[in-house]
C-alpha positions in Angstrom: -33.6 -160.4 -7.8 -36.2 -162.9 -6.4 -39.2 -164.0 -8.3 -41.7 -162.1 -6.1 -39.7 -159.0 -6.6 -39.6 -159.4 -10.3 -43.4 -160.1 -10.4 -44.0 -157.0 -8.1 -41.8 -154.8 -10.3 -43.3 -156.1 -13.6 -47.0 -155.7 -12.4 -46.3 -152.1 -11.3 -44.9 -151.4 -14.8 -47.9 -153.2 -16.4 -50.3 -150.9 -14.8 -48.5 -148.0 -16.4 -49.2 -149.6 -20.0 -47.7 -152.2 -22.1 -44.0 -151.9 -22.3 -41.1 -154.2 -23.2 -40.5 -157.2 -20.8 -37.8 -159.7 -20.4 -38.5 -163.4 -20.7 -37.8 -163.7 -17.1 -40.3 -160.9 -16.0 -43.0 -162.5 -18.1 -42.3 -165.9 -16.6 -42.5 -164.5 -13.2 -45.8 -162.8 -13.9 -47.3 -166.0 -15.4 -45.9 -168.4 -12.9 -45.3 -166.6 -9.6 -45.4 -169.8 -7.6 -42.3 -171.3 -9.3 -38.7 -170.4 -9.0 -37.3 -168.1 -11.6 -35.5 -170.9 -13.5 -38.3 -173.3 -13.5 -40.8 -170.6 -14.4 -38.7 -169.6 -17.4 -38.4 -173.1 -18.6 -42.2 -173.5 -18.5 -42.7 -170.1 -20.1 -40.2 -171.0 -23.0 -42.1 -174.2 -23.5 -45.4 -172.4 -23.7 -43.9 -170.2 -26.4 -42.4 -172.9 -28.3 -45.4 -175.1 -28.4 -47.9 -172.3 -29.6 -47.4 -172.2 -33.3 -49.6 -169.2 -33.9 -47.8 -167.1 -31.3 -44.4 -168.3 -32.6 -45.4 -167.1 -36.1 -46.5 -163.7 -34.8 -43.3 -163.3 -32.7 -41.1 -164.4 -35.5 -42.7 -162.0 -38.0 -42.1 -159.2 -35.5 -38.4 -160.1 -35.2 -38.2 -162.2 -32.1 -36.1 -165.4 -32.0 -35.5 -168.2 -29.6 -32.8 -166.2 -28.2 -34.7 -162.9 -27.9 -34.3 -161.8 -24.2 -36.5 -158.8 -24.2 -39.9 -158.6 -26.0 -41.0 -155.3 -27.6 -44.4 -153.9 -26.4 -45.9 -155.3 -29.6 -44.6 -158.8 -28.9 -45.8 -158.5 -25.3 -49.2 -157.6 -26.7 -49.2 -160.9 -28.8 -48.2 -162.9 -25.7 -50.9 -161.1 -23.6 -53.5 -161.8 -26.4 -52.5 -165.4 -26.4 -52.2 -166.3 -22.8 -54.4 -163.4 -21.4 -52.8 -160.8 -19.2 -51.3 -162.4 -16.1 
């Protein structure tokens, strides 16, 4: 699936309310102008360098290897970086 398709699908789901999202979906939402792999690298760097967010995600059970974030974890990400 291409980045534009992922973003379109993710944004449609976002309008329905907060739900779980994969890292790739979130990366495509925040960085739609980049390729899927580059967007994911940048998004992971954002997560890794934000200590406050890392702490919240870690407390809620997320790790560096978490592929899908729960609705609560997505809310933490949205609160930190604003909704895309």
